[in-house]
C-alpha positions as CSV (number, residue, x, y, z in Angstrom):
1,M,141.4,98.6,123.3
2,P,140.1,95.1,124.1
3,E,136.6,94.7,125.1
4,P,136.4,94.7,128.8
5,A,135.5,91.2,130.4
6,T,135.3,92.6,134.1
7,V,133.4,95.1,136.2
8,Q,136.9,96.5,137.0
9,G,137.9,96.7,133.2
10,R,134.7,98.5,132.5
11,D,135.5,101.2,134.8
12,V,139.2,101.4,133.4
13,A,137.7,101.5,130.0
14,T,135.3,104.4,130.7
15,L,138.2,106.3,132.4
16,Y,140.1,105.9,129.4
17,G,137.4,107.4,127.3
18,Y,137.4,110.6,129.5
19,F,141.0,111.0,128.7
20,M,140.8,110.3,124.7
21,V,137.6,112.9,124.9
22,A,140.1,115.5,127.0
23,A,142.8,114.9,124.7
24,A,140.7,115.3,121.8
25,V,139.4,118.7,123.0
26,V,142.9,120.2,124.1
27,G,144.1,119.2,120.4
28,L,141.4,121.0,118.8
29,V,141.6,123.9,120.8
30,V,145.3,124.2,120.6
31,A,145.4,123.3,116.4
32,G,142.6,126.0,116.4
33,L,144.3,128.8,118.0
34,I,147.5,128.0,116.1
35,S,145.5,128.2,113.0
36,W,143.7,131.3,113.7
37,S,147.0,133.0,114.8
38,V,148.8,131.6,111.5
39,I,145.7,133.2,109.3
40,R,144.9,136.1,111.2
41,Y,148.5,137.5,111.5
42,R,150.1,136.5,108.6
43,A,152.4,139.1,106.7
44,H,151.2,140.8,103.6
45,G,154.2,141.8,101.6
46,S,157.5,143.4,102.8
47,Q,155.7,146.3,104.1
48,A,153.5,144.6,106.5
49,A,153.4,146.2,109.9
50,L,153.8,144.3,113.3
51,P,150.3,143.9,115.1
52,P,149.8,145.8,118.3
53,Q,152.1,144.5,120.8
54,T,150.6,143.6,124.1
55,R,152.6,143.2,127.5
56,G,150.3,141.2,129.4
57,H,146.7,140.4,129.7
58,F,145.5,139.5,133.3
59,W,142.2,137.3,132.5
60,L,143.7,135.9,129.6
61,E,146.7,134.8,131.5
62,V,144.3,133.4,134.4
63,T,142.2,131.5,131.9
64,W,144.9,129.6,130.2
65,W,146.2,128.7,133.6
66,A,142.8,127.8,135.1
67,L,141.3,125.7,132.5
68,P,144.4,123.1,132.1
69,T,144.5,123.0,136.0
70,L,140.8,122.2,136.3
71,L,141.1,119.7,133.6
72,T,144.2,118.0,135.1
73,L,142.3,117.9,138.6
74,G,139.3,116.3,137.0
75,L,141.5,113.5,135.3
76,I,143.3,113.0,138.5
77,V,140.2,112.6,140.8
78,G,138.6,110.2,138.1
79,T,141.8,108.1,137.9
80,S,141.8,108.0,141.7
81,I,138.2,106.8,141.9
82,V,138.9,104.0,139.3
83,L,142.3,103.1,141.2
84,G,140.3,102.8,144.4
85,R,137.8,100.5,142.9
86,V,140.6,98.4,141.0
87,D,142.5,98.3,144.4
88,A,139.8,97.9,146.8
89,S,140.0,95.1,149.3
90,P,138.5,91.7,148.2
91,P,135.1,90.8,149.8
92,A,135.0,87.8,152.2
93,S,133.0,85.9,149.4
94,S,135.7,86.1,146.8
95,L,137.0,83.1,144.9
96,K,140.9,83.0,146.1
97,V,143.3,81.9,143.2
98,E,146.9,81.6,143.8
99,V,149.0,82.3,140.9
100,T,152.7,81.5,140.7
101,G,154.9,82.5,137.7
102,F,157.9,80.6,136.8
103,Q,160.3,80.3,133.9
104,W,158.3,79.5,131.7
105,G,154.7,78.6,132.9
106,W,152.0,79.4,135.4
107,R,150.9,77.3,138.6
108,F,147.5,78.0,139.5
109,T,146.1,76.9,143.1
110,Y,142.5,76.9,144.3
111,P,143.4,76.6,148.1
112,D,139.8,76.0,149.2
113,A,139.3,73.3,147.1
114,G,142.7,71.7,147.3
115,V,143.2,71.9,143.4
116,T,146.4,73.0,141.6
117,V,147.0,73.1,137.8
118,V,150.2,73.7,136.0
119,G,151.1,75.0,132.4
120,T,154.4,75.3,130.8
121,A,155.5,77.0,127.7
122,A,155.2,73.9,125.9
123,D,151.7,73.0,127.2
124,P,150.0,76.4,128.4
125,Q,147.3,75.8,131.1
126,R,143.3,76.5,130.7
127,I,141.8,77.3,133.8
128,S,137.9,78.2,134.4
129,L,136.5,80.8,136.8
130,P,132.9,81.8,137.6
131,V,131.4,85.1,136.2
132,D,129.4,87.4,138.5
133,R,131.6,86.6,141.5
134,P,134.9,88.4,142.7
135,V,138.0,86.4,142.0
136,T,141.2,87.4,143.8
137,F,144.4,86.4,142.2
138,I,147.2,86.1,144.8
139,L,150.1,86.4,142.7
140,K,153.9,85.3,143.4
141,S,157.0,84.5,141.7
142,A,159.5,81.3,141.7
143,D,162.5,83.1,140.2
144,V,162.3,86.2,138.3
145,V,159.8,89.2,137.7
146,H,157.0,88.2,135.6
147,S,153.7,90.1,134.8
148,F,150.0,88.4,135.1
149,F,148.5,90.2,131.9
150,V,145.2,89.3,130.4
151,P,144.2,92.2,127.9
152,H,140.5,91.8,128.7
153,L,140.9,92.6,132.2
154,L,142.5,95.9,131.2
155,V,144.5,95.7,134.4
156,K,147.8,93.7,135.1
157,R,150.2,93.0,138.0
158,D,153.7,92.2,138.3
159,T,154.7,88.8,140.1
160,V,157.9,89.7,142.1
161,P,160.1,87.2,143.7
162,G,159.6,87.7,147.6
163,R,156.6,89.7,147.4
164,V,152.9,89.0,147.2
165,N,150.5,91.2,145.1
166,E,146.9,90.9,144.8
167,L,144.2,91.5,141.8
168,T,140.5,91.3,142.3
169,V,138.1,91.1,139.4
170,T,134.5,90.2,138.6
171,F,134.0,88.5,135.4
172,D,130.7,89.8,134.0
173,E,131.0,88.0,130.4
174,Q,131.4,84.4,129.8
175,G,134.2,83.6,127.1
176,T,137.7,82.6,126.6
177,Y,140.4,85.1,127.5
178,A,144.0,84.7,126.6
179,G,146.8,85.7,128.9
180,Q,150.4,85.9,129.1
181,C,153.5,87.1,130.9
182,G,153.7,91.0,130.2
183,E,157.2,91.3,131.5
184,F,160.2,89.9,129.5
185,C,161.8,87.2,131.7
186,G,164.0,85.2,129.7
187,L,164.3,82.9,126.6
188,L,160.8,81.6,126.4
189,H,159.1,84.6,127.8
190,A,156.8,84.6,124.4
191,D,155.5,81.2,125.2
192,M,154.5,81.8,128.7
193,R,151.0,81.7,128.1
194,F,147.5,80.6,129.6
195,E,143.8,81.1,129.1
196,I,140.9,81.7,131.2
197,D,137.5,80.2,130.6
198,A,135.0,82.3,132.3
199,V,131.8,80.1,132.9
200,S,128.6,80.0,134.9
201,E,128.9,78.9,138.8
202,P,127.6,75.5,137.9
203,A,130.0,75.1,135.2
204,F,132.7,76.1,137.2
205,Q,132.1,73.9,140.0
206,T,131.8,71.1,137.7
207,W,135.3,71.7,136.3
208,L,136.7,72.3,139.9
209,A,135.4,68.7,140.9
210,S,137.0,67.2,137.8
211,Q,140.4,68.8,138.8
212,A,140.1,67.6,142.2
213,T,139.6,64.0,141.0
214,A,141.8,64.0,138.4
215,S,145.2,62.3,138.8
216,P,148.3,64.3,139.5
217,A,149.4,63.9,136.2
218,E,146.3,65.0,134.5
219,A,145.7,67.9,137.1
220,T,149.5,69.1,136.6
221,P,150.7,68.6,133.3
């Protein structure tokens, strides 16, 4: 699993950890019971008698119904909590970034700053975002279904023609994070890439100002 770069990604990683522990416990219990049954009740020669036959055992049946049910309910509750955090409404202070997927590139617009940068399959775009500040991606598509996928977010969202999706994250680690389209969308799908630089707020403001003063050719290659 990629190291999460956002607050929401860490919640998702923690949830994955709980699922892995639950799966390991269930696997060990099942493998242990099967091994015990094979060894304990293996036949000893051709005259081996059948073990005592039991028609039913109320408390045993209640146990093997109750334990998986409680485990499943626990995982459902944990998943609901994490989904609630990931899908929570963005705060008013969040930075809005409109993201439009097209064959085969991405257009990033910062509406409050009047800045637009565009990447193509031949020249993938690299953008900057601030750390420790919520960022809301407003996701759209200009043609077919694409998917906004940054592995280090541990969350992705599709861009669907005629529909607007949103994803709010808060980067808490500075760094450069590669992104790409996660939904097959045509001939150059594999080259539909971009990069995000998560930087300090002052560095972000400096980058944003440089994009605002750049010529159209420089800002939108």
